[in-house]
GUDRENVEX-757405 format. One record per residue (C-alpha): x negated, y, z negated; chain; residue in three letters. Coordinates in steps of 0.001 Angstrom, whole numbers. Each point is the difference from the previous one (the first is absolute). Example, Ala and Ser with C-alpha at 12.3 -4.5 7.8 and 13.67 -1.06 7.14 Angstrom:
% residues 2
NODE        c1        c2        c3   kenu   lumfi
NODE    -12300     -4500     -7800      A     ala
NODE     -1370      3440       660      A     ser
END
This chain:
% residues 506
NODE        c1        c2        c3   kenu   lumfi
NODE     21779     11559    -10232      A     met
NODE      3279     -1974       506      A     ser
NODE      -545     -2582      2473      A     pro
NODE      1188       804      3563      A     val
NODE      1352     -2780      2232      A     arg
NODE      -835      -476      3387      A     his
NODE      1578     -2159      2561      A     asp
NODE     -1929     -2534      1740      A     pro
NODE      -930      1897      3138      A     glu
NODE      -274      3146     -1834      A     his
NODE      1919      2236      2265      A     asn
NODE     -1183      3373       840      A     phe
NODE       509      2224     -2805      A     his
NODE         8      4221       942      A     ala
NODE     -2387        -9     -3210      A     arg
NODE     -2627     -1970      2132      A     asp
NODE     -1089      3111      2030      A     val
NODE     -1159      2257     -2727      A     leu
NODE     -1676     -3271     -1559      A     ala
NODE     -1662     -1003      2786      A     gly
NODE      -762      3935       761      A     leu
NODE     -1573       470     -3194      A     ser
NODE     -2257     -3524        86      A     val
NODE      -899      1484      3726      A     ala
NODE     -1434      3200     -1336      A     leu
NODE     -2171     -1999     -2601      A     val
NODE     -1176     -2430      2834      A     leu
NODE     -1258      2419      2408      A     ile
NODE     -3201       991     -2138      A     pro
NODE      -340     -3623     -1693      A     gln
NODE       -79     -1543      2983      A     ser
NODE     -2545      1697      1708      A     met
NODE     -2219       223     -3714      A     ala
NODE        61     -4148      -116      A     tyr
NODE      -645       -52      4062      A     ala
NODE     -3503      1347     -1371      A     glu
NODE      -175     -2066     -2650      A     leu
NODE       565     -3186      2455      A     ala
NODE     -2828      1626      2528      A     gly
NODE      2733      1171      2134      A     met
NODE       279      3675      2094      A     pro
NODE      3178      1670     -1696      A     gly
NODE      2240      -456      2799      A     lys
NODE         2     -3806      -315      A     asn
NODE      1347        79     -3110      A     gly
NODE      2834      2374      1025      A     leu
NODE       861     -2392      2490      A     tyr
NODE       -34     -3061     -2970      A     ala
NODE      2517      3061     -1561      A     ala
NODE      2808      -389      3034      A     ala
NODE      1220     -2971      2267      A     leu
NODE     -1518     -2550     -3028      A     pro
NODE      2265      1750     -2356      A     leu
NODE      3074      -137      2447      A     val
NODE      -334     -3983       478      A     ala
NODE      -171      -495     -3325      A     ala
NODE      3331      1275      -703      A     ala
NODE      1807     -2805      2278      A     phe
NODE     -1433     -2743     -2199      A     phe
NODE      -425      1479     -3495      A     ala
NODE      1814     -1777     -3069      A     ser
NODE      -601      2896     -2426      A     ser
NODE      2023      3173       382      A     pro
NODE     -2920      2581     -1271      A     tyr
NODE     -3302     -1834      1475      A     leu
NODE     -1902      2343      2132      A     gln
NODE     -2631     -1721      2312      A     thr
NODE     -3344      1873      1035      A     gly
NODE     -3487       435      -462      A     pro
NODE      -950      -794     -3349      A     gly
NODE     -3813       267     -2208      A     ala
NODE      -245     -3944      -863      A     leu
NODE       510      -626      3652      A     thr
NODE     -2063      2644      1364      A     ala
NODE     -2558     -1143     -2199      A     leu
NODE       219     -3633      1515      A     leu
NODE      -244      1175      3102      A     thr
NODE     -2864      1906      -194      A     leu
NODE     -1977     -3208     -1431      A     gly
NODE      1470     -1823      2859      A     ala
NODE     -1454      2472      3132      A     leu
NODE     -2966      1282     -1473      A     val
NODE     -2528     -2727       671      A     pro
NODE      1571       -22      3685      A     leu
NODE       -82      3483      1386      A     ala
NODE      -616      3601      -840      A     gln
NODE      2787      1777     -2228      A     thr
NODE      2282      2251      2067      A     gly
NODE     -1614     -1287      3530      A     ser
NODE      2376     -1833      2998      A     ala
NODE      -530     -3141      -883      A     glu
NODE       144       719     -3587      A     tyr
NODE      3972      1228       454      A     val
NODE       862     -2930      2535      A     ala
NODE     -1331     -2761     -2471      A     leu
NODE      1838      1884     -2659      A     ala
NODE      3505      -490      2042      A     ala
NODE     -1372     -3556      1028      A     leu
NODE      -206      -569     -3942      A     leu
NODE      3759      1278      -483      A     ala
NODE      1429     -2532      2817      A     leu
NODE     -1547     -3013     -2008      A     leu
NODE      1374      1382     -3459      A     val
NODE      3569       769      1392      A     gly
NODE      -280     -3697      1588      A     leu
NODE      -975     -1618     -3078      A     ala
NODE      2902      2046     -1997      A     arg
NODE      2548     -1000      2423      A     val
NODE     -1205     -3309      -359      A     gly
NODE        30      -240     -3494      A     val
NODE      3322      1402       -86      A     gly
NODE      1770     -2282      2734      A     leu
NODE     -1338     -2965     -1396      A     phe
NODE      1369      1334     -3675      A     arg
NODE     -3402      -613     -1228      A     ala
NODE       -29      3356     -2170      A     gly
NODE     -1450     -2170     -2931      A     trp
NODE     -3790       363      1495      A     leu
NODE       200      3277     -1525      A     ser
NODE       455     -1150     -3501      A     tyr
NODE     -3367     -1749       568      A     leu
NODE     -1659      3117     -1354      A     met
NODE        85       200     -4081      A     ser
NODE       889      2533     -1575      A     arg
NODE     -3529       821     -1283      A     pro
NODE     -1921      -844      2905      A     met
NODE      2355      2901      1794      A     leu
NODE      -898      2035     -3334      A     thr
NODE     -3910      -272       659      A     gly
NODE       517       149      3698      A     phe
NODE      2036      3579      -164      A     thr
NODE     -2324      1207     -2408      A     ser
NODE     -3146      -925      1705      A     gly
NODE      1640      1503      3244      A     ala
NODE      1187      3228     -1414      A     ala
NODE     -3793       794     -1068      A     ile
NODE     -1246      -489      3151      A     leu
NODE      2650      2016      1661      A     ile
NODE      -864      2862     -2585      A     ile
NODE     -3235      -437       521      A     ala
NODE       282        97      4372      A     ser
NODE      1851      3072      -836      A     gln
NODE     -3093      1816     -2113      A     ile
NODE     -1859       945      2394      A     pro
NODE      2614      2347      2463      A     gly
NODE      1731      1137     -3790      A     gly
NODE     -3274      1728      -862      A     val
NODE      -819      1062      3553      A     gly
NODE     -3267     -2054       334      A     ser
NODE      -590     -1355      3501      A     ala
NODE     -1456     -3428      -417      A     val
NODE       648     -2571      2302      A     ser
NODE     -2884     -3188      -752      A     glu
NODE       719     -2319     -2502      A     gly
NODE      3014     -1772     -1517      A     gly
NODE      2581      1323     -1305      A     val
NODE     -1372      -124     -4118      A     leu
NODE     -3288      1125      1532      A     ala
NODE      1517      2925      1665      A     arg
NODE      1499       984     -3149      A     ala
NODE     -2984      -350     -1908      A     leu
NODE     -1887      2417      2207      A     trp
NODE      2238      2691       564      A     ala
NODE       892      -173     -4042      A     leu
NODE     -4296      -157      -332      A     ser
NODE      -277      3161      2499      A     his
NODE      1888      3026     -1553      A     pro
NODE     -2027      2265      2451      A     ser
NODE      2150     -1865      2928      A     ser
NODE      3449      1259     -1558      A     trp
NODE      2463      2656      1294      A     glu
NODE      1602      1738     -2626      A     leu
NODE      2948       622      2329      A     ala
NODE       643     -3958       755      A     ser
NODE      -484      -909     -3934      A     ile
NODE      2642      3016     -1150      A     val
NODE      2197     -1471      2938      A     leu
NODE       -42     -3668      -791      A     cys
NODE       511       671     -3459      A     ala
NODE      2919      2316       586      A     ala
NODE      1596     -2576      2299      A     thr
NODE      -395     -2656     -2748      A     val
NODE      1677      2531     -2448      A     ala
NODE      2965       856      1993      A     ile
NODE       710     -3639       719      A     ile
NODE      -235     -1619     -3281      A     arg
NODE      1089      3467     -1416      A     gly
NODE      3445       170      2403      A     gly
NODE       742     -3599     -1472      A     arg
NODE      -231      1021     -3303      A     ser
NODE      2454      2812       658      A     phe
NODE      2658     -1459      1818      A     his
NODE      -109     -3573      2214      A     pro
NODE      1416      2083      2887      A     leu
NODE     -2399      2441       871      A     leu
NODE     -2097      -997      2558      A     pro
NODE     -3543       779     -1731      A     gly
NODE     -1940     -1526      3425      A     val
NODE      1901      2523      2456      A     leu
NODE      -342      3096     -2672      A     val
NODE     -3987     -1300      -168      A     ala
NODE      -176       -80      4008      A     ala
NODE      1372      3020       231      A     ala
NODE     -2086      1898     -2550      A     val
NODE     -2913     -1388      1887      A     gly
NODE      1361       624      3411      A     trp
NODE       391      3926      -633      A     val
NODE     -2649        16     -2284      A     phe
NODE     -2270      -762      3312      A     ser
NODE      1493      1948      2312      A     val
NODE       308      3194     -2619      A     ala
NODE     -4007      -271      -893      A     thr
NODE     -1466     -1394      3673      A     gly
NODE     -1132     -2706     -1958      A     tyr
NODE     -2565     -1582      1766      A     thr
NODE      -959     -3252     -1988      A     gly
NODE      1163     -3554      1104      A     pro
NODE      3312      -124      1305      A     arg
NODE      2524     -2256      1938      A     val
NODE     -1339      1397      3018      A     gly
NODE      1539      -973      3806      A     glu
NODE      3427     -1656         1      A     val
NODE      1097      -669      3181      A     val
NODE      4025       -59      -243      A     gly
NODE      2298     -2007      1822      A     gly
NODE      2070     -2547      -349      A     leu
NODE     -1636     -3945      -324      A     pro
NODE      -398     -2022      3149      A     arg
NODE       458     -3794      -151      A     leu
NODE     -2599     -2095      1076      A     thr
NODE     -1220     -3624      -300      A     val
NODE     -3712       602      1439      A     asp
NODE     -1478     -1255     -3228      A     leu
NODE     -2858     -1457      -686      A     pro
NODE      1435     -3829        19      A     trp
NODE     -3253     -1627      -210      A     ser
NODE      -289      1208     -3249      A     arg
NODE      2434     -1985     -1576      A     val
NODE     -1676     -2777     -1757      A     pro
NODE     -1794      2641     -1447      A     thr
NODE      3207      2008     -1633      A     leu
NODE      2264     -3122      -903      A     val
NODE     -1620      -303     -3684      A     leu
NODE        51      3852      -587      A     pro
NODE      3316       -91      1663      A     ala
NODE      1752     -2419     -2606      A     ala
NODE     -1671      1534     -2890      A     val
NODE      1968      3070       638      A     ile
NODE      3107     -1583       901      A     ala
NODE       350     -1335     -3412      A     leu
NODE     -1939      2332     -2249      A     val
NODE      1579      2775      1961      A     gly
NODE      3385     -1550      -721      A     phe
NODE      -450      -171     -3760      A     ala
NODE       757      4227      -665      A     glu
NODE      2898      -651      2677      A     ala
NODE      1251     -3189     -2000      A     ala
NODE      -454      1902     -3180      A     ser
NODE      2031      2730      1018      A     ile
NODE      2663     -1776      1377      A     gly
NODE       394     -2150     -2952      A     arg
NODE       242      3180     -2225      A     leu
NODE      2384      1678      1297      A     phe
NODE      2415     -3301       780      A     ala
NODE        59      -633     -3818      A     ser
NODE       790      3459      -793      A     glu
NODE      2529       161      2113      A     asp
NODE      1371     -3523      -390      A     arg
NODE        97      -285      3796      A     asp
NODE     -1245     -2809      1876      A     arg
NODE     -3959        38      1830      A     trp
NODE     -1314     -2754      2570      A     asp
NODE     -3708      -387       -17      A     pro
NODE       322     -1856      3432      A     asp
NODE      1938      2592      1607      A     arg
NODE     -2591      2764     -1357      A     glu
NODE     -3133     -1883      1385      A     phe
NODE      1753        46      3446      A     val
NODE       525      3906      -297      A     ser
NODE     -3441       708     -1195      A     gln
NODE     -1644     -2333      2629      A     gly
NODE      2400      1750      2525      A     ala
NODE     -1429      3439      -754      A     ala
NODE     -3313      -948       193      A     asn
NODE       428     -1868      3673      A     leu
NODE      1507      3590      1010      A     val
NODE     -3077      1665     -1673      A     ala
NODE     -2096     -2181      1690      A     gly
NODE      1631       767      3373      A     leu
NODE       -13      3815      -357      A     thr
NODE     -3354       368     -1059      A     gly
NODE       208      -196     -4050      A     gly
NODE     -1737     -1910     -2432      A     phe
NODE      1228     -2810     -3066      A     pro
NODE      2884      1177     -1753      A     val
NODE      1976      -602     -3204      A     gly
NODE      2584       783     -2529      A     gly
NODE      -681      3402     -1974      A     ser
NODE      1519        83     -3643      A     phe
NODE      -965      3884      -295      A     ala
NODE      2103       717      3087      A     arg
NODE      3069     -2776      -851      A     ser
NODE       259      1673     -3188      A     ser
NODE       420      3647      2066      A     leu
NODE      2123     -1630      2117      A     asn
NODE      1913     -1234     -2828      A     arg
NODE       327      2914     -1679      A     leu
NODE       846      1966      2397      A     ala
NODE      3371     -1832       699      A     gly
NODE      -547     -3049      2362      A     ala
NODE      2381     -2111       229      A     arg
NODE      -696     -2157      2710      A     ser
NODE     -3260     -1633      2025      A     arg
NODE      1031      2920      2572      A     trp
NODE     -1857      2514     -1704      A     ser
NODE     -3239     -1543      1321      A     gly
NODE      1248       218      3438      A     leu
NODE       346      3595     -1162      A     val
NODE     -3410       651      -838      A     ser
NODE     -1867     -1763      2798      A     gly
NODE      2392      1951      3081      A     val
NODE     -1222      3337     -2323      A     ala
NODE     -3614      -679       179      A     val
NODE       704      -936      3908      A     leu
NODE      1803      3236       764      A     val
NODE     -2904      2177     -1998      A     phe
NODE     -2739     -2337      1959      A     leu
NODE      -313      2566      2903      A     pro
NODE      -601      2685     -2466      A     phe
NODE     -2585     -1604     -2053      A     ala
NODE     -2875      2201      1531      A     gly
NODE       923      2856     -2756      A     val
NODE     -1441     -2541     -2752      A     leu
NODE     -3282       823      1744      A     glu
NODE     -1238      2532     -3274      A     pro
NODE       974     -1977     -2440      A     leu
NODE     -3194      -423     -2260      A     pro
NODE     -1349     -4247         7      A     arg
NODE      -273      1087     -4236      A     ala
NODE      4124       302        22      A     val
NODE        20     -3315      1804      A     leu
NODE     -2488     -1754     -2843      A     ser
NODE      2009      1317     -2698      A     gly
NODE      3041     -1239      1356      A     ile
NODE     -1862     -3441      -164      A     val
NODE     -1373       254     -3316      A     ile
NODE      3696      1406     -1113      A     ala
NODE      1798     -3250      1461      A     ala
NODE     -2607     -2650     -1210      A     val
NODE      -170      1117     -3486      A     trp
NODE      2509     -1766     -1568      A     asn
NODE     -1528     -3360      1177      A     leu
NODE     -2688       750     -2447      A     leu
NODE      1554     -1859     -3348      A     lys
NODE     -2876      -224     -2555      A     pro
NODE      2674     -1210     -2883      A     arg
NODE       983     -2586      2106      A     glu
NODE     -3271     -1164      1699      A     phe
NODE     -1473        13     -3127      A     phe
NODE      3094     -1453     -1904      A     gly
NODE      -157     -3298      2283      A     leu
NODE     -2769     -1301     -3046      A     trp
NODE      2169       303     -2985      A     ser
NODE      2783     -1990      2337      A     leu
NODE     -2332     -3002      1216      A     ser
NODE     -3537       196       302      A     arg
NODE       -84     -2244      3052      A     pro
NODE      2656      2093      2110      A     gln
NODE     -2348      3177     -1141      A     ala
NODE     -2919     -1762      1769      A     leu
NODE      1948      -334      2856      A     val
NODE      1274      3331       494      A     gly
NODE     -3189      1650     -1370      A     trp
NODE     -2627     -2073      2506      A     ser
NODE      2788       867      2923      A     thr
NODE      -527      3831      -765      A     ala
NODE     -3945      -632      -261      A     ala
NODE       346     -2149      3650      A     leu
NODE      1490      2464      1516      A     thr
NODE     -2196      2900     -1268      A     leu
NODE     -2905     -2695       860      A     ala
NODE      1393     -1062      3436      A     leu
NODE      1261      3610      1033      A     ala
NODE       714       779      3013      A     pro
NODE       825     -3756       338      A     his
NODE      3188       261     -2459      A     val
NODE      1581     -2510      1374      A     glu
NODE     -2731     -2679      -876      A     his
NODE       625      1096     -3281      A     ala
NODE      4021      -416      -320      A     val
NODE     -1136     -3998      1428      A     leu
NODE     -2312      -483     -2637      A     leu
NODE      2121      1430     -2533      A     gly
NODE      2755     -2416      1319      A     ile
NODE     -2236     -2959      -380      A     leu
NODE     -1458      1637     -3588      A     thr
NODE      3955      -226      -975      A     ala
NODE       966     -2977      1771      A     gly
NODE     -3364     -2192     -2031      A     ala
NODE       629      1619     -3254      A     val
NODE      3551     -1499       203      A     his
NODE     -1087     -3237       943      A     leu
NODE     -2104       -79     -2518      A     trp
NODE      2601       760     -2952      A     arg
NODE      2192     -2606      1622      A     glu
NODE     -2714     -2487       288      A     leu
NODE      -161        56     -4314      A     ser
NODE      4084      -306     -1449      A     pro
NODE       -35      1098     -3671      A     gly
NODE       127     -2725     -3085      A     val
NODE       907      1877     -2909      A     glu
NODE       -77     -2776     -2599      A     met
NODE      1894      -886     -3935      A     ser
NODE       634     -2453     -2208      A     arg
NODE      2765     -1004     -2294      A     glu
NODE     -1429     -2732     -1816      A     gly
NODE      -999     -2715      2102      A     gly
NODE      1381      1014      2916      A     thr
NODE     -2092      2262      2533      A     leu
NODE      2284      2595      1979      A     his
NODE     -1573      1344      3182      A     leu
NODE      1786      2511      1735      A     his
NODE     -1237       870      3857      A     leu
NODE       239      2879      1424      A     lys
NODE      -856      1065      4144      A     gly
NODE        88     -1660      3008      A     val
NODE       115     -4292        -3      A     leu
NODE     -1024      -721      3618      A     trp
NODE     -2703     -1894      1850      A     phe
NODE     -2801      1989      -706      A     gly
NODE       515       929     -3800      A     ser
NODE      1180     -3767      -657      A     ala
NODE     -3343     -1279      -733      A     ala
NODE      -917      2914     -2404      A     ala
NODE      3339      -668     -2172      A     leu
NODE      -958     -3652      -185      A     glu
NODE     -3292      1330     -1492      A     asp
NODE      1237      2178     -2397      A     glu
NODE      2576     -2217     -1262      A     val
NODE     -2569     -3024      -584      A     phe
NODE     -2354      2525     -1991      A     arg
NODE      3011      1186     -2512      A     cys
NODE       887     -3697      -417      A     leu
NODE     -3780      -420      -797      A     ser
NODE      -187      3027     -2192      A     ala
NODE      2755     -1750     -1878      A     glu
NODE      -624     -3489      -643      A     arg
NODE      2858      -644     -2559      A     asp
NODE      2826       913      1440      A     val
NODE      2394     -3275       890      A     ser
NODE      2055      2295      2496      A     ala
NODE       -52      2533      2805      A     met
NODE      2491      2276      1068      A     val
NODE      -418      2126      3669      A     leu
NODE      2292      2960       202      A     his
NODE       128      1155      3336      A     cys
NODE      2298      3314      -268      A     gly
NODE     -2685      2016       978      A     gly
NODE     -1284     -1628      2982      A     leu
NODE      1431      1935      3246      A     gly
NODE        30     -2641      2386      A     arg
NODE     -1163     -3456       406      A     ile
NODE      -581     -1634      3029      A     asp
NODE      -361     -3539      1116      A     leu
NODE     -3322     -1015     -1431      A     thr
NODE       282      2338     -3355      A     gly
NODE      3046     -2762      -432      A     ala
NODE     -2106     -2626       598      A     leu
NODE     -2887      1194     -2256      A     ser
NODE      2195       529     -2716      A     leu
NODE      1844     -3254       446      A     ala
NODE     -3726     -1676      -444      A     glu
NODE      -765      2274     -2902      A     ile
NODE      3106     -1837     -1828      A     val
NODE     -1252     -3566       842      A     glu
NODE     -3348       867     -1082      A     gln
NODE      1085      1263     -2982      A     val
NODE      2706     -3139      -324      A     arg
NODE     -2649     -2419       520      A     ala
NODE     -2369      1573     -2831      A     ala
NODE      2836      -854     -2483      A     gly
NODE      1230      3507      -386      A     leu
NODE      3984       846       640      A     glu
NODE       297      2763      2926      A     ala
NODE      2788      1770       859      A     arg
NODE       578      3248      2594      A     val
NODE      2148      2585      -765      A     glu
NODE      1305      3158      1368      A     gly
NODE       -57      -693      3332      A     val
NODE       843      3024      2112      A     pro
NODE      3581     -1091      2582      A     phe
NODE     -2069       494      2957      A     his
NODE     -2141     -2879      -789      A     ala
NODE      2588     -2512     -1425      A     arg
NODE       396     -2259      2920      A     arg
NODE     -4033      -425       794      A     val
NODE      -608      -468     -3611      A     leu
NODE      2765     -2678       250      A     thr
NODE     -1009     -1507      3034      A     gly
NODE     -3265     -1022     -1339      A     val
NODE       769      -916     -3169      A     gly
NODE      -763      2531     -2587      A     val
NODE      3629       556      -755      A     met
NODE      3027     -1889        53      A     asp
NODE      2771       885      2340      A     ala
NODE      2696      2127     -1324      A     gly
END
């Protein structure tokens, strides 16, 4: 695909209408499916897919990014709210709206203060582990609905295991509908990227339900009508929701960031992550005020938007307006089998399962593999509090990084009576003592040398404490009667090493 140039304001293009409508056709059934995953009534999923998209369009940086309900964000919402209220209740819906408001405030704040770098605190192995664990939880949460088993007790994994181990509770029609939905969506993508598999699967399920008088679990009553603006929210619960909101604000933005970077790179266009944070924040603020729940970017819908010919950020506005127009007629979806919604969610998150990348971490870096695998295990073990797994994963990744930075590498070689020590890593106040110990260990192992050369070309950074440590090492080696010198000093460290007397000025 040849690069498409966009002006800074992304002026509206006629093709944005077709792209926006194409996304809306997929978004309507998908938003209801994600609402079910988040423990919300289906209509609230439609609320989260309407005006929030309109708000996001006014601030978006990417011309393709489509905002709305998403699987990971829905799972994080469920984890945050399940301990506080009964899913689907009025209290639960109000808490979800408040959570969306807090997520919106966090994202707007990050964007306005140009602190988008916070999203990079999550390492790739940690995110791989979290998304893998989250994908397993999401698929497990849909198994009872997919097989038509009515089970409401226990956690996500417990309910899935119960449903799988009690085939007598299965309903054949639900299994067929769920399997057909997954096959249509995934097969449709293989057949042609523009084929709206979600819409086709929902239409097939709806027609089947109406034509056969299907009596299995269905979407049920969907009260049509436009969302109402309200600030009557349980504000006293704000302290309880601050931590989950912060996690959703950062984790939920990771997908939007990857979408924006990827498409901008392919088009050789500019993308502003801080502006996108504001866009995503505005969407969540509106979602909170209109009865929705936290929203984020969607890779699948954004890809569809791009393939359908979107040329500006206003295609998202078209999608939101289309859902808004549909809302008064949402009651037509009442016959839709819940098994179809389960199939939509399973098909959507299937690509999050990347066993090759997950298990391949071991061959690339064993410490990082432990970060990814431990995060995945924590995600499963701490469910539904998956936000705690994210925080522990970030701490684990930071601890592994700190541990590695505390031990700079020293490779030793010898030429005649000269000992060459090649230093690698980062020399800072946390690793200076370890470097001194390693240098003198090497010297004690080669007692007959007459000179030592410290090669610093492999050091990524040297702070003042590290520079002073090098000076002390050189001084002590010379005091012992050996020749000592430093070579290959990185350009960025020459000034500080000159200042402490390790190397001559100029």
